[in-house]
N, CA, C and O atoms as a GROMACS GRO file, in nm:
protein
  260
    1CYS      N    1   8.167   5.544   1.732
    1CYS     CA    2   8.302   5.494   1.736
    1CYS      C    3   8.317   5.401   1.855
    1CYS      O    4   8.284   5.438   1.968
    2ARG      N    5   8.364   5.284   1.832
    2ARG     CA    6   8.379   5.186   1.938
    2ARG      C    7   8.524   5.182   1.981
    2ARG      O    8   8.614   5.165   1.899
    3ARG      N    9   8.546   5.196   2.111
    3ARG     CA   10   8.682   5.192   2.163
    3ARG      C   11   8.718   5.051   2.206
    3ARG      O   12   8.634   4.979   2.258
    4PRO      N   13   8.843   5.010   2.184
    4PRO     CA   14   8.886   4.877   2.228
    4PRO      C   15   8.867   4.861   2.378
    4PRO      O   16   8.891   4.954   2.455
    5GLY      N   17   8.823   4.744   2.418
    5GLY     CA   18   8.806   4.716   2.561
    5GLY      C   19   8.672   4.758   2.616
    5GLY      O   20   8.640   4.727   2.731
    6ILE      N   21   8.591   4.829   2.537
    6ILE     CA   22   8.459   4.872   2.582
    6ILE      C   23   8.358   4.768   2.536
    6ILE      O   24   8.349   4.737   2.418
    7VAL      N   25   8.282   4.716   2.629
    7VAL     CA   26   8.181   4.616   2.596
    7VAL      C   27   8.048   4.687   2.579
    7VAL      O   28   8.008   4.768   2.662
    8SER      N   29   7.981   4.654   2.471
    8SER     CA   30   7.851   4.715   2.442
    8SER      C   31   7.744   4.608   2.442
    8SER      O   32   7.768   4.495   2.399
    9ASP      N   33   7.624   4.643   2.490
    9ASP     CA   34   7.510   4.552   2.485
    9ASP      C   35   7.440   4.558   2.351
    9ASP      O   36   7.349   4.479   2.325
   10GLU      N   37   7.480   4.652   2.264
   10GLU     CA   38   7.416   4.666   2.134
   10GLU      C   39   7.449   4.545   2.047
   10GLU      O   40   7.565   4.507   2.035
   11PRO      N   41   7.346   4.485   1.987
   11PRO     CA   42   7.373   4.370   1.900
   11PRO      C   43   7.466   4.407   1.786
   11PRO      O   44   7.460   4.519   1.734
   12ARG      N   45   7.551   4.312   1.748
   12ARG     CA   46   7.647   4.337   1.640
   12ARG      C   47   7.611   4.250   1.521
   12ARG      O   48   7.590   4.130   1.536
   13PRO      N   49   7.604   4.310   1.403
   13PRO     CA   50   7.565   4.233   1.286
   13PRO      C   51   7.664   4.124   1.246
   13PRO      O   52   7.629   4.034   1.170
   14ASP      N   53   7.788   4.130   1.296
   14ASP     CA   54   7.884   4.026   1.263
   14ASP      C   55   7.865   3.903   1.352
   14ASP      O   56   7.938   3.805   1.337
   15LYS      N   57   7.771   3.907   1.441
   15LYS     CA   58   7.740   3.795   1.529
   15LYS      C   59   7.590   3.766   1.520
   15LYS      O   60   7.517   3.790   1.615
   16PRO      N   61   7.545   3.716   1.405
   16PRO     CA   62   7.401   3.701   1.387
   16PRO      C   63   7.334   3.606   1.486
   16PRO      O   64   7.218   3.628   1.522
   17LEU      N   65   7.403   3.502   1.532
   17LEU     CA   66   7.341   3.411   1.627
   17LEU      C   67   7.318   3.481   1.761
   17LEU      O   68   7.210   3.472   1.818
   18ASP      N   69   7.420   3.550   1.811
   18ASP     CA   70   7.405   3.624   1.936
   18ASP      C   71   7.295   3.728   1.924
   18ASP      O   72   7.212   3.744   2.014
   19THR      N   73   7.294   3.798   1.811
   19THR     CA   74   7.193   3.900   1.787
   19THR      C   75   7.055   3.837   1.781
   19THR      O   76   6.959   3.893   1.834
   20ALA      N   77   7.043   3.722   1.717
   20ALA     CA   78   6.913   3.656   1.706
   20ALA      C   79   6.856   3.622   1.843
   20ALA      O   80   6.736   3.635   1.865
   21TRP      N   81   6.941   3.579   1.935
   21TRP     CA   82   6.893   3.547   2.070
   21TRP      C   83   6.846   3.673   2.143
   21TRP      O   84   6.744   3.670   2.212
   22ILE      N   85   6.918   3.782   2.128
   22ILE     CA   86   6.880   3.909   2.192
   22ILE      C   87   6.748   3.959   2.134
   22ILE      O   88   6.657   3.999   2.208
   23VAL      N   89   6.738   3.957   2.002
   23VAL     CA   90   6.616   4.003   1.935
   23VAL      C   91   6.500   3.911   1.969
   23VAL      O   92   6.388   3.958   1.989
   24LEU      N   93   6.524   3.781   1.975
   24LEU     CA   94   6.419   3.685   2.009
   24LEU      C   95   6.356   3.721   2.144
   24LEU      O   96   6.234   3.722   2.158
   25GLU      N   97   6.439   3.750   2.242
   25GLU     CA   98   6.388   3.786   2.375
   25GLU      C   99   6.304   3.913   2.369
   25GLU      O  100   6.194   3.918   2.426
   26ALA      N  101   6.355   4.015   2.301
   26ALA     CA  102   6.282   4.142   2.292
   26ALA      C  103   6.152   4.125   2.215
   26ALA      O  104   6.047   4.174   2.258
   27ALA      N  105   6.158   4.057   2.102
   27ALA     CA  106   6.039   4.039   2.020
   27ALA      C  107   5.934   3.955   2.094
   27ALA      O  108   5.814   3.981   2.083
   28ASN      N  109   5.980   3.857   2.167
   28ASN     CA  110   5.888   3.775   2.246
   28ASN      C  111   5.819   3.859   2.353
   28ASN      O  112   5.698   3.847   2.373
   29ASP      N  113   5.895   3.945   2.421
   29ASP     CA  114   5.838   4.033   2.523
   29ASP      C  115   5.735   4.128   2.464
   29ASP      O  116   5.637   4.163   2.530
   30LEU      N  117   5.757   4.170   2.339
   30LEU     CA  118   5.667   4.265   2.273
   30LEU      C  119   5.553   4.197   2.197
   30LEU      O  120   5.466   4.264   2.143
   31GLY      N  121   5.554   4.065   2.192
   31GLY     CA  122   5.451   3.993   2.119
   31GLY      C  123   5.465   4.006   1.969
   31GLY      O  124   5.366   3.994   1.896
   32ASP      N  125   5.587   4.029   1.921
   32ASP     CA  126   5.615   4.045   1.778
   32ASP      C  127   5.641   3.906   1.719
   32ASP      O  128   5.756   3.865   1.702
   33ASN      N  129   5.533   3.836   1.687
   33ASN     CA  130   5.544   3.696   1.644
   33ASN      C  131   5.620   3.678   1.515
   33ASN      O  132   5.693   3.580   1.501
   34ALA      N  133   5.607   3.769   1.420
   34ALA     CA  134   5.678   3.755   1.293
   34ALA      C  135   5.830   3.760   1.315
   34ALA      O  136   5.905   3.683   1.254
   35THR      N  137   5.874   3.850   1.403
   35THR     CA  138   6.017   3.860   1.433
   35THR      C  139   6.065   3.740   1.513
   35THR      O  140   6.176   3.691   1.492
   36VAL      N  141   5.982   3.692   1.605
   36VAL     CA  142   6.017   3.571   1.681
   36VAL      C  143   6.043   3.456   1.585
   36VAL      O  144   6.141   3.383   1.600
   37GLU      N  145   5.956   3.439   1.485
   37GLU     CA  146   5.974   3.330   1.388
   37GLU      C  147   6.101   3.349   1.306
   37GLU      O  148   6.171   3.252   1.279
   38ALA      N  149   6.131   3.472   1.266
   38ALA     CA  150   6.254   3.498   1.190
   38ALA      C  151   6.376   3.464   1.275
   38ALA      O  152   6.472   3.404   1.226
   39CYS      N  153   6.373   3.501   1.402
   39CYS     CA  154   6.485   3.470   1.493
   39CYS      C  155   6.502   3.319   1.506
   39CYS      O  156   6.614   3.268   1.504
   40ARG      N  157   6.392   3.249   1.520
   40ARG     CA  158   6.399   3.104   1.534
   40ARG      C  159   6.459   3.040   1.408
   40ARG      O  160   6.535   2.944   1.418
   41ARG      N  161   6.424   3.093   1.291
   41ARG     CA  162   6.481   3.038   1.168
   41ARG      C  163   6.631   3.064   1.160
   41ARG      O  164   6.706   2.977   1.116
   42VAL      N  165   6.676   3.183   1.204
   42VAL     CA  166   6.819   3.214   1.205
   42VAL      C  167   6.892   3.121   1.302
   42VAL      O  168   6.999   3.069   1.270
   43ILE      N  169   6.835   3.102   1.420
   43ILE     CA  170   6.896   3.016   1.521
   43ILE      C  171   6.900   2.871   1.472
   43ILE      O  172   7.002   2.804   1.484
   44ASP      N  173   6.788   2.823   1.417
   44ASP     CA  174   6.782   2.686   1.365
   44ASP      C  175   6.883   2.664   1.253
   44ASP      O  176   6.951   2.561   1.249
   45ALA      N  177   6.893   2.760   1.162
   45ALA     CA  178   6.989   2.747   1.052
   45ALA      C  179   7.130   2.733   1.106
   45ALA      O  180   7.208   2.650   1.059
   46ASN      N  181   7.164   2.816   1.207
   46ASN     CA  182   7.297   2.809   1.265
   46ASN      C  183   7.322   2.674   1.330
   46ASN      O  184   7.429   2.615   1.314
   47LEU      N  185   7.223   2.625   1.404
   47LEU     CA  186   7.239   2.497   1.472
   47LEU      C  187   7.249   2.381   1.373
   47LEU      O  188   7.313   2.280   1.402
   48ASN      N  189   7.186   2.396   1.256
   48ASN     CA  190   7.190   2.292   1.153
   48ASN      C  191   7.310   2.306   1.060
   48ASN      O  192   7.330   2.222   0.972
   49GLY      N  193   7.389   2.411   1.078
   49GLY     CA  194   7.506   2.432   0.994
   49GLY      C  195   7.473   2.482   0.855
   49GLY      O  196   7.550   2.464   0.761
   50THR      N  197   7.357   2.546   0.842
   50THR     CA  198   7.317   2.603   0.713
   50THR      C  199   7.312   2.754   0.723
   50THR      O  200   7.325   2.811   0.832
   51LEU      N  201   7.293   2.818   0.611
   51LEU     CA  202   7.284   2.964   0.609
   51LEU      C  203   7.139   3.008   0.628
   51LEU      O  204   7.047   2.950   0.570
   52ALA      N  205   7.122   3.109   0.708
   52ALA     CA  206   6.988   3.169   0.725
   52ALA      C  207   6.957   3.253   0.601
   52ALA      O  208   7.048   3.299   0.532
   53SER      N  209   6.830   3.272   0.576
   53SER     CA  210   6.793   3.353   0.460
   53SER      C  211   6.836   3.498   0.482
   53SER      O  212   6.834   3.547   0.595
   54PRO      N  213   6.875   3.565   0.375
   54PRO     CA  214   6.911   3.707   0.387
   54PRO      C  215   6.798   3.791   0.446
   54PRO      O  216   6.823   3.886   0.520
   55HIS      N  217   6.674   3.757   0.412
   55HIS     CA  218   6.559   3.831   0.464
   55HIS      C  219   6.552   3.819   0.617
   55HIS      O  220   6.534   3.919   0.686
   56ASP      N  221   6.565   3.697   0.669
   56ASP     CA  222   6.561   3.676   0.814
   56ASP      C  223   6.678   3.745   0.882
   56ASP      O  224   6.661   3.805   0.989
   57LEU      N  225   6.797   3.737   0.822
   57LEU     CA  226   6.913   3.806   0.881
   57LEU      C  227   6.891   3.956   0.885
   57LEU      O  228   6.930   4.022   0.982
   58HIS      N  229   6.829   4.010   0.782
   58HIS     CA  230   6.801   4.153   0.778
   58HIS      C  231   6.705   4.192   0.892
   58HIS      O  232   6.726   4.292   0.960
   59ILE      N  233   6.601   4.113   0.912
   59ILE     CA  234   6.505   4.139   1.021
   59ILE      C  235   6.578   4.141   1.154
   59ILE      O  236   6.557   4.230   1.236
   60VAL      N  237   6.662   4.042   1.176
   60VAL     CA  238   6.734   4.029   1.303
   60VAL      C  239   6.833   4.143   1.325
   60VAL      O  240   6.836   4.204   1.432
   61THR      N  241   6.914   4.172   1.224
   61THR     CA  242   7.021   4.270   1.244
   61THR      C  243   6.969   4.415   1.246
   61THR      O  244   7.035   4.503   1.299
   62GLU      N  245   6.852   4.438   1.190
   62GLU     CA  246   6.798   4.574   1.186
   62GLU      C  247   6.691   4.600   1.292
   62GLU      O  248   6.633   4.709   1.295
   63TYR      N  249   6.663   4.504   1.378
   63TYR     CA  250   6.552   4.514   1.472
   63TYR      C  251   6.559   4.635   1.564
   63TYR      O  252   6.457   4.700   1.588
   64PHE      N  253   6.675   4.666   1.615
   64PHE     CA  254   6.688   4.775   1.713
   64PHE      C  255   6.722   4.908   1.650
   64PHE      O  256   6.745   5.005   1.723
   65ARG      N  257   6.725   4.918   1.520
   65ARG     CA  258   6.762   5.043   1.453
   65ARG      C  259   6.642   5.127   1.425
   65ARG      O  260   6.655   5.236   1.370
   0.00000   0.00000   0.00000
């Protein structure tokens, strides 16, 4: 349960770009190249104004679960 006014460092699936940057850093630190590439595709899609693939979004949003 999330209380109003409480800030959490946990990535939120409603913010895929923010989550992609957090996951990118963690995956890079762990040498998880497949996840790094998925994060880059999500970030690139956002910067290009296109939709990221559902598969890449799933990788990003489920990384810490």
